[in-house]
N, C-alpha and C positions, 0 to 999 in steps of 0.2 A: 247732139247737145241742143238744149233750148237756145235760141238765138234771137237777137233783135235785128231789124232791118236797118243797119247803120249805113250812113253815107261814107264810104271808104275814102273818098277824096277829102272829106272834112277831117277824118281821122288822120290821114297823112299830113294834112296841113297843120293840124294841132301838134303832131310829133315834131315836125320841122321847126315850128315856133319854139317848142321846148328845147330843142337842140341849139337853136340860136341863143336863147337866154342863158343856158348853162355854158355854152361855148364862150360867152363874154367873160367868164371867170378863169379862163386858161392861164392868164397872166398871174393870177393869184396862186393857183395850184402849182405852177412850174417854178416860181421864184421866191416863195415865202415859206416860213415856218412859224410855229407858235410855241409858247412855253409848254403846252400840253404835248405837242408833238415831240419836243426835245426830251421831255420826261419819258415819253413812250420809247424813244430810241434807247435811252438809258436802261429801261426795263428789258429791251431786246438784247442788251449787252450782258444781262444777267444780274442787274442791280435790284435788290429788294431790301426790305427792312424799314424800321422807323425808330425814332428816338423814344425815350421813356414818356415824353409828353405827346407822342402820337404823330410827330411830323415825319412823313416819308423821306427816305434818303434821296430819291430823285428830286424832290422839292428843294432839299438843302443844297444840292449841287447847282441847280438852276439859280437859286437865289444868290449863291456865292459868285457865280459867273455874271449875273446881272449887276451886282454891286461893283464888280471890276470892269463893267462895260465890255465884256469879252464874249458875250453869248452869240455875236454875229458869226463867229467861226463855227458855231455848232457845239453842243455839249459833248458829243461823241469825240470830237477832235481833242478836247482837253483831257477827257478821261483816258483815251488811248495814249496820249502823250505821257500822262502820269503812269500808266501801266508799263510803258517802255522805260521811263526814267527810274521807276522804283522796282521794276521787275516783279510785278504783282498782278493780281486779278482785278477785274472791274469792281467786284464786291469789296475787296480789300481797300481799293481807292475810296469807295463810298464810306466805308467804316472810318477811315482816317479823316475824311472831311467832316463826318458827323461828330467825331471826337475832338474836333478843332485842331488836329495835328497836321493838316495839309491845306495849303493854298494852291489851287490848281494852276493859276496863272503865274506863280512864282517859280515854277520848275523850268529848267532849260528845255528849249524846243528840240524835239527829235526829228529824224529824217521823215519828210512827208510821205515818201513811198512806204516806209516801215509802218507809219501810223495807219495808212490806208490798208495795207496787208493785214495788220492786226485787227482792224475793224471788220474786215471781211470774215476773218476766221472766227472772231468772237460772236458776231451776229449770226453766223451760219449755224452755230450750235443750238441757239434758241429756235431759229427757224426750222431746223431739222426736227426738233421736238414737236413744233406745231404741225409740221407735215405728218409726223407719225401719229399725232392725235386725229388728224383728218382721216388717215388710213384706218385707225381703230374704229372710228364712226362708221366708215364704209363696211368694214368687216361685220360690225354688229347688225347693221341693216341687212346685210347679206345672210346673216345667221338667223335673224328673227323675222325677216320680211319687211316690206316697205311700210311707211306710215299710211294710215287710212286717210281717205279724203271724204269729207273734211276731217281733219284731226281735231280731237277734243282737247282744248287748251284751258287749263285751270290755274287760277292765281292763288298763291299763298302769301300772306303778308302779316306775320305776327310780330315782327321786330326781333325775334329771337331765332337764330339760325337753326338751333337744335329743335325747337318747336316746329319750325318750318319743315324740317326733315320728316317729323312725325305726320304732319298734315299732307305733305307731298306723297309719302308712301301710301297713305290711306286713299288719296285721290287716284293714284296709279292703280291700286287694287280694285277700285270701283270702276275703272275704265278710262281714265285720263291718258292721253297720249303725250301731252306737253305740259310741263310744270313751269310756271313763271313765278320767280321770286320777285315780287314788286319791291321797288326801291324806296328807302326811307324818304319822307317828305323833304323836298328842297335839297336833296343830295346833289342834284344837277348844278346847283349854285356853289358848291364847295370846289375850290380850286386845288384840291388834293384828293387822293383816294385813301380812305381810312384803312388801317392796317389790322390784320388778324381777324379771328372769329368775333362776332358781335352778338350780344344777347339783349341789347336795348335799341329800339328804333321807334320812330314816330310815323305811323301810317304805312310802315313797311320795314324791311330789313336792309341794312347797309350793304352795298355792293363792294365786296372786298375779294381779293384773290383767295384767301383762306375760306371764306364763305362759299365761293364757287367750288373749291376743292371738296369741301364737306358735302355739299348738295350733289355734286357729280358722283361722288363715291356712293352715296345713298341711293341714287337713281340707278346706278349700275347694278347695285345689289338687288333692287326690286325688279329690274329688267330681267336678270337671270332667274329670279323667282317666278315671274309671270310668263317668260318666254317671248317677250316683245320689248323693243327698245323704247325707253321713255326719254324723251328729249327735254332739254333744259334751256331756259331763256332768262335773260336779264336785260338791263338797260345800259346801252352805251350812248349816252346823250349828255348834254350840258357842257360844263367846262373841262371835263376829263374824258371826253368821248373816245379819243384814240387809246388812252391808257386802259380804260375798261375793256375796249375791244381786244387789246393784246392780252390782257389777263384772261378774258374769256377764251381766247384762242389757245392759250397755254393749258387751261383746265378743261378743254373740250366742251364748251358750251355749244349748243346746236343752232340757236337763234339769238339775235340781238336786236332790241329796239334801237333803231338808228335812223332817225329822220333828218333830212338835210336842213330843214327850216324850223323845226320845233323850237330850238333855242332862241331864234330870232323873234318868232311870233308870240311865244308863250312864256319866255323867261328873260326877255330883254337883254340877251347876250349880244355882244358886238357881232354884226353880220359877217364881217370878213373872217373873224376868228371861227365862227360857227361853220361857215362853208368850207374853210380850210381844214378844220379838224374833221369834219365829216368825210372829206375826200380821203384823208389819210386813214381814218378809221375803217372806211369801206375797203380800202386796199388790203388792210389786214384781214377783214372779214372774207374777202374774196380769196386770199391766199389760204385761209384756214377752212374754207368751205362752209362758213357760217351763213345762215340765212338771215338777211336783214329784214326788219319789220318797220314800216313807216307809221306815222301818226295822224293820218287824215281824219280819224274819228274825232279828233279834238276840234276840228272846224264845226262839226255837226252838233257837238255838245255845247258850243258857245254861240251858235247862230241857228237860224231856221233851216231845217234840213231840206226843204224844197227850194226856197229862194236862193240858198247858198250852196246847192248841190254842185254847181259848176266849179266851186272852189276845190272840192274834193278831186274832181277829175283833173283840174289844172295841176294840183299838187302831185297827184299820182304820176302825171306825165313828166313833171320836173324831177321828181324823185327817181323815176326810171332813167332819165337822161343823165342825172348826176351819178347814179349807180353804174351805168355803162362806162362812164369816164373813169371810174375807179376799178374797172375790171370785173364787176359783179355780173354774173350770168343771169339771164331772165328767170331761170328756174330757182334762183336764190333771192329773188326780189319779193318779199312779202309785203306788197303794197296794201294799204289799209282803207277800209270804209266802215260804215256803221249803220245799224238799224235804229234811226233816231227821229223818224217822222211822227208827228203828233198822232196818237192812235185814235183820237176823236175825229180826225179828218176823214171824210168820206173817201173810200177807195185807198186808204193809207197803205194797206197791204199790197195793192197793185203797184203803187208808186215805189214801195220798198223793193218789190220784186224787179221792177224795171231798173232801178239803180244798181241792184246786185248783178243783174244780167249785163248792164253796161260795163261795169268794172271787170266782170269775168271775161267778156268778149274783147275788151280793149287789151287785156293782158292775159292771153290764153295760157302762157307758159308759167306765169307767176303763181306761187302758192299764196294767193290773196288771203289776207287776214281780215276776218269779218267780226266786228265788235258788236256786243249785245246792246239792247235798249237800257239806257241808264237815265237819260234826261227826264223821261216821263214815268220812271219807276216811283212808287209811292209806298205808303204804309200798307196798302192793300196787297198783301203778298200773293193772293190768289190771282189777281189781275196781272201782276208782274210775272208770275209763273206762266200764265197764258201767253203773255207777250213774248216771253223767252221761247215758248213752244213754237210760235209763229216764226220767230227769228230762226230757230233751228230748222224748221221746215224749208225756209228759203235757202238756208245754207246748204242743205242736202240737194235741193232742187236745182240749184245753180252751180254746184260743184266747187264751193269755196275751198281754199287750201287749208285754212286754219280757222276753226270756230271757237272764239273765246266765249266760254259759257257765262251766261248771266246768272246771278244769284238772287232769289226772290227777296232776300232780307238785306240787300246791300244798302237800300235807302234807310234802313233802321239801325243796323249794327254790323260789325265785322262778321261775315258769315261763319257759322259753326261747321264742324265736320258733316253733320247731318244735312245742312243746307247744300254743301257741295255734292253730297251723295244724291240728293234729289235732283239737282241740276244735271248731273251726269246721267241719271236715269231718264230724265226728260229727253236729253239729246239722243241717247242710244235708242230709245223707243222711236223717235221721229226718223232717225237715220235708217233704222231697219224697215220701218213702215213704208217709206217712199224711196227706197234705195235706187231703183232703176228709172225713176221718173225723168231725171235730167237727160236721159238718152233719147227722149222724143225729139222730133225734128223741129216742130213749131208749137206754140202754145195751143192753137186750136186743133192740133192733132196729138192728143195726149198719148195715144198708143197703149191704152189699157189692155192688158191681156189677163184673162181670168179663167179659173177652172170651170169647165162647162160639162155638166153631167150628160146632157144629150149627145155631145160630141163623143163621149166615151161609149155610150150606147150604140151610136151609129157606127163606131169603129168595129164593134163586134158584129153588127149586122151586115155591113158592107165595107170591106177594107178599101175599096176604091174611093169611097167618099172621104176617108180619112185624109187623103191628099188635098182635099179642099180646105183644110185647116180652118174649121169653123171657129170664129172668134168674134169678140166684141171690140170695136174700135170706131173712131171717127174717120170719115172718108171725105176727102176733097172739101174740108171745111164744114161739113154737115154731119153731125152726130146721128147715128142710127137711132139712138134712144130719143133724140130730138124729133125724129120723124115719127117714131112710135107713139110718143106722148104729146103729139101736137094737140092743141086745144080742141080741134074738131073730132078727135078720136077719144071716145070714152073708155074707161077702164073695162067695162063689160064688153065693148066692141073688141078691144085688144085681146081679151081672153077668148072670145069666140073665134077670132081670126087665128089665134095661136093654136087652139085645139084642132081646128080643121086642117091647118097647114102642117102641123106636126105629123099627123097620121098620113096625110097624102105624101109628104116628103119621105117618110120612112118606107112606105110601100114602093115608091119609085126607086129608092136605093136598093131594096132587096130584090126588086125585079130586074135590076141592071139597067134601068132606064136613065137617060140623062136628066139631071135636075133642071130642065128648061134652059140650059145654057148659061145658067147664072154663075157668077164668080164668087169666091169666098167673101169679097167685100159686100156682097148683097145679102148676106145671111146673118141673121141676128138670133142669138139665143136669149130668150126671156124666161127666166126661171127654168122650168123643165121643158119648155116648148121652143120650137124653131119657127122663126118668122122670116119669110122671104119678102124682101123689100123690092119694089119696082126700081130697076136701075135708073129710070128717068128721073126719079125723085132725087137721086144722088148728084145730079148735075146742077142743083140750085146754087145760087151765089153764096158767098161766105157769110152773108148777113144772117145770122141766126142768134137766138137768145142764149146768152151764156148761162142765164138762170136755169133754162130748161136743160142745157147740156149738163150742168152740175147736178140737177135733179135726176137726170137720166143715169149719170154715173153712180149716184148714190143708190138708186133703185136697182140698177144692174148688179152692183157688187153685193147688195144685201140679198137679192134673189139667188145669186150664185151660191152664196154661203149657205142659205137655207136649203137649197136643192142638194148640195153636197151632203149636208147633215141628214136630210131625209132619206136619200138614197144609200147612204153609207159608202159613198164613193170617195176616193182620195181627192183632196183639194189641191192638187198640184199637177204638173205636167204640161205639155204643149197643148195649145188650144187651137 
């Protein structure tokens, strides 16, 4: 893999600092609850439903207990007590509360051991269902194969869940691996979860359990049609973070946007509640095998991507540490970053590449989520499409886990189906074109291997020479094309050298003579000709012109292609 030369002592110091910061909240995680956590526990007991005006049953129960100042015992305690006293299910208790027929705190208290046993039994039923959904996901990946890297991640956001299904299926058929149903604007500030299927939303579609079920069913259908598993993601953040997490676990969502600090920094939610809710939500995600996704891209869309790049790394380290405390495994931590450096800045692409490599190297096991350029997208859809292509190139080059595709019309209107199709086509082209590049060792050793007609000819003339593995590559920091196309070497001179050495080299091979003791690293194929390079030249320092290296790569690849076509030889195989 491509790597940066990082100071590992500094990396370890940073991780220890993050662990100390998150460890300071152990008192909060071990001793406190929140109204959202209490509602989540009720949902784990099997309580669902809402009144005619849309108020969810878990909210009604919590509000009744708050009014009676009895919530400190925990909502589950009072519901289980009512289940024993009335000999009924948790859902029947909720129905009675919703109809105004039952005051939970007015019932006689039952044996505490009986309450505890009943809670264990009731919660285990829903947890067993979640565990079965996790097993279903594993079976589907075993059947259809693993998710590609990077995975193509596409957003749908119509507001209407049924229209979302249409767009999601279309995106999957075009090549999307992950469908994200973006949440309706400001749903994170609602202290309840809407109920049922929704057909009206603003900036997105409401996250409800029924909407999760509808989309999951649709993606399972298209997965069977395409023969590959299509993953589903939604948002578990805001005031209902753990509730949405458990609904996603029940309906087998595969990924959940779940940032530890997003609610504090961008929604002005009480910090204690946010941190406590994310801890519980991530415990559910960990149990369900759901991949979390963090929101570091938000820092770069609101600040300068170079001056504030350190905030991204700091947040990633904190999110990692918080996730570990909740039991989330590294391979389920979709830490985030984004391609948001000003494109007018000189060397902006190099900075973007360095930042992507930094994230990838700091978290090698994490399915890192890479966000597309949005801050500098404009009405110029052609420039935006080009920026998306460069973003996709880096994503493939650095092996990001999840590639959220940019849409060239996002700065103008909600993308149409054709816009998503073009975005997927862009990503697939780039991913194919540079699929193996990331396996090079270092940036100045790109390791290009290309079909070489001369090598095929030599194979026929002298099998012994085939073992020399004639190929084009950079050696010890100095590109052979850099040597060949040095300023002091004219094009005509290169051609004359090539012509002479090609014939000499071929005659030596057919005669069984040693090719002057040269190693494969010292041989260059230029078009149809073989160039033998003085080994001494290859010992030069690593200080070389990147421009010339790039030019050499371009010329080499174009010549190879031309030679293949001219000779009618196959453009594939070992070189």
